[in-house]
Structures are given as C-alpha cells and as structure tokens.
VMD Tcl script that draws the C-alpha trace (Angstrom):
set ca {
  {-10.41 66.63 -18.23}
  {-11.81 64.29 -20.84}
  {-15.32 64.17 -22.21}
  {-17.81 61.93 -20.49}
  {-18.38 59.34 -23.23}
  {-17.85 55.87 -21.84}
  {-17.15 52.74 -23.88}
  {-19.74 50.02 -23.37}
  {-19.78 46.36 -24.26}
  {-23.00 44.82 -25.55}
  {-23.40 41.05 -25.22}
  {-26.30 38.60 -25.40}
  {-26.92 36.34 -22.40}
  {-28.17 32.75 -22.46}
  {-31.81 33.90 -22.37}
  {-31.40 36.22 -25.36}
  {-31.31 39.47 -23.39}
  {-28.88 42.18 -24.44}
  {-26.47 43.15 -21.65}
  {-24.65 46.49 -21.56}
  {-21.63 46.81 -19.27}
  {-19.02 49.52 -18.78}
  {-15.39 48.48 -18.24}
  {-14.55 51.85 -16.63}
  {-17.60 51.87 -14.33}
  {-18.21 48.27 -13.21}
  {-21.16 49.36 -11.04}
  {-23.11 50.36 -14.17}
  {-24.94 47.87 -16.31}
  {-28.33 47.09 -17.72}
  {-30.18 44.62 -19.89}
  {-33.22 44.55 -22.13}
  {-34.95 42.44 -24.75}
  {-33.51 44.42 -27.66}
  {-30.14 46.03 -28.30}
  {-31.75 49.45 -28.81}
  {-33.66 49.20 -25.52}
  {-30.54 48.14 -23.65}
  {-28.51 51.01 -25.08}
  {-31.37 53.39 -24.31}
  {-31.28 52.33 -20.66}
  {-27.48 52.43 -20.53}
  {-27.34 56.19 -19.96}
  {-29.60 55.97 -16.89}
  {-27.56 53.07 -15.54}
  {-24.33 55.01 -15.99}
  {-25.78 58.13 -14.35}
  {-26.99 56.10 -11.36}
  {-23.60 54.45 -10.89}
  {-21.68 57.73 -11.21}
  {-24.11 59.34 -8.78}
  {-22.89 56.76 -6.28}
  {-19.33 57.94 -6.88}
  {-20.39 61.53 -6.14}
  {-22.28 60.50 -3.01}
  {-19.21 58.61 -1.76}
  {-16.96 61.53 -2.79}
  {-14.92 59.15 -4.95}
  {-13.00 60.15 -8.05}
  {-15.01 59.81 -11.25}
  {-13.43 57.14 -13.49}
  {-12.12 58.68 -16.68}
  {-13.38 56.97 -19.83}
  {-10.91 54.77 -21.65}
  {-10.68 54.59 -25.42}
  {-13.33 52.42 -27.02}
  {-12.03 49.10 -28.25}
  {-13.16 47.28 -31.35}
  {-16.76 46.17 -30.94}
  {-17.57 48.61 -28.13}
  {-20.01 51.50 -28.41}
  {-19.71 54.92 -26.81}
  {-22.40 56.04 -24.38}
  {-22.34 59.81 -23.97}
  {-23.75 61.45 -20.87}
  {-26.06 64.46 -21.13}
  {-24.29 67.83 -21.02}
  {-25.64 68.91 -17.63}
  {-24.61 65.60 -16.03}
  {-21.14 65.90 -17.57}
  {-20.70 69.43 -16.24}
  {-21.81 68.38 -12.75}
  {-19.28 65.53 -12.83}
  {-16.60 67.99 -13.92}
  {-17.51 70.31 -11.03}
  {-17.23 67.39 -8.61}
  {-13.80 66.48 -9.98}
  {-12.51 70.05 -9.76}
  {-13.77 70.31 -6.18}
  {-11.89 67.10 -5.34}
  {-8.71 68.30 -7.09}
  {-8.76 71.68 -5.37}
  {-9.98 70.24 -2.05}
  {-12.85 72.74 -1.92}
  {-15.79 71.64 0.22}
  {-19.46 72.24 -0.47}
  {-19.46 74.87 2.27}
  {-16.49 76.71 0.77}
  {-17.94 76.65 -2.74}
  {-21.22 77.93 -1.32}
  {-19.36 80.78 0.35}
  {-17.66 81.68 -2.92}
  {-20.97 81.64 -4.78}
  {-23.00 83.24 -1.94}
  {-25.33 80.23 -1.80}
  {-26.06 77.63 0.88}
  {-24.29 74.31 1.23}
  {-27.62 72.67 0.36}
  {-27.70 74.59 -2.92}
  {-24.21 73.29 -3.71}
  {-25.40 69.74 -2.97}
  {-28.20 70.25 -5.50}
  {-25.67 71.54 -8.06}
  {-23.84 68.23 -7.68}
  {-26.98 66.06 -7.65}
  {-27.13 64.29 -11.02}
  {-30.92 63.92 -10.72}
  {-31.59 67.59 -9.90}
  {-32.43 69.86 -12.82}
  {-29.94 72.62 -12.12}
  {-29.40 75.49 -14.51}
  {-26.18 74.90 -16.40}
  {-25.22 78.54 -15.74}
  {-25.17 77.84 -12.00}
  {-22.86 74.86 -12.45}
  {-20.70 76.95 -14.79}
  {-20.49 79.64 -12.09}
  {-19.26 76.95 -9.69}
  {-16.51 76.00 -12.13}
  {-15.56 79.67 -12.55}
  {-15.37 80.10 -8.77}
  {-12.78 77.31 -8.85}
  {-10.73 78.90 -11.62}
  {-12.09 76.78 -14.46}
  {-14.19 77.54 -17.50}
  {-16.70 75.49 -19.41}
  {-15.98 74.87 -23.08}
  {-18.36 73.11 -25.46}
  {-17.35 71.07 -28.46}
  {-19.67 69.82 -31.17}
  {-18.73 66.92 -33.43}
  {-20.47 64.80 -36.01}
  {-22.54 61.96 -34.63}
  {-21.29 58.47 -35.33}
}
mol new
graphics top color blue
foreach p $ca { graphics top sphere $p radius 0.5 }
foreach p [lrange $ca 0 end-1] q [lrange $ca 1 end] { graphics top cylinder $p $q radius 0.2 }
display resetview
C-alpha cells in the first residue's frame, strides 16, 4: 500500500484566485487568495473528499506519481492509517461488526476508528490493522 501523498495541481483562475485540484481525487479541490492559503486548505479538502469514499465504502484512490509542476499534499499520519485500515477491511472483506468482534469493541467504536474527523488513538487503529494480519510501519524522509 502506498503512502498517502497526493499530487496536486495549482492554477490561477480568471479572478486571480489560486485553485488546487487533485487528479486522483476529482472530488477534492479548494481555492484561496494566495497560493499558501490554497495549499493550506488543500489537506482539509482532500480529507473531506476521501471521507466521502469511506462513507460510500469505495476504494481509496491510490496516489499517482507527481508530474512536473505538481506539488505533493501529504495527509496527516492518523488519517493515513485510518485510510489504510479501510482499504485492508475492503480487501479482506471484513465488516465493521467482524472487526469489532476481533477487537472486543462495538461496531460503533469501529465506525469511529474509520471516521477521519474523529480523534482516535493511533494505537487503536494499529490494533485494527493487526487484527487483520497487517502491521503499521513508519518512514521518515527529508522534507522537500
């Protein structure tokens, strides 16, 4: 499973606003008066759009390689881990109820683990991955 850093395209519209769009997640996009503001809002836009994928139980689009002129927008670690848990549940066809049974928690607690806006403890999401035969690995690299 790849990291959750999505390429974004930044353009300027006819009114001078900076637009940020994501080729891999067409539902995500934002604009602002400055490039920095638009890129700052891009993470929230991407999280909101991917939350819709989770709610609809759709596969999370895997990020493509950034092309010349694109910037990478990296999701927060907890959001990335929740997306990974969702994808593993889809791959293994494990329902919220079944994961809850394996973790000895309610189905509602599993829903909160998958909720991108809920402040879950990363250890709980990691336990969900372990219950599905996966492990969380962290990689640190130099910032661009």
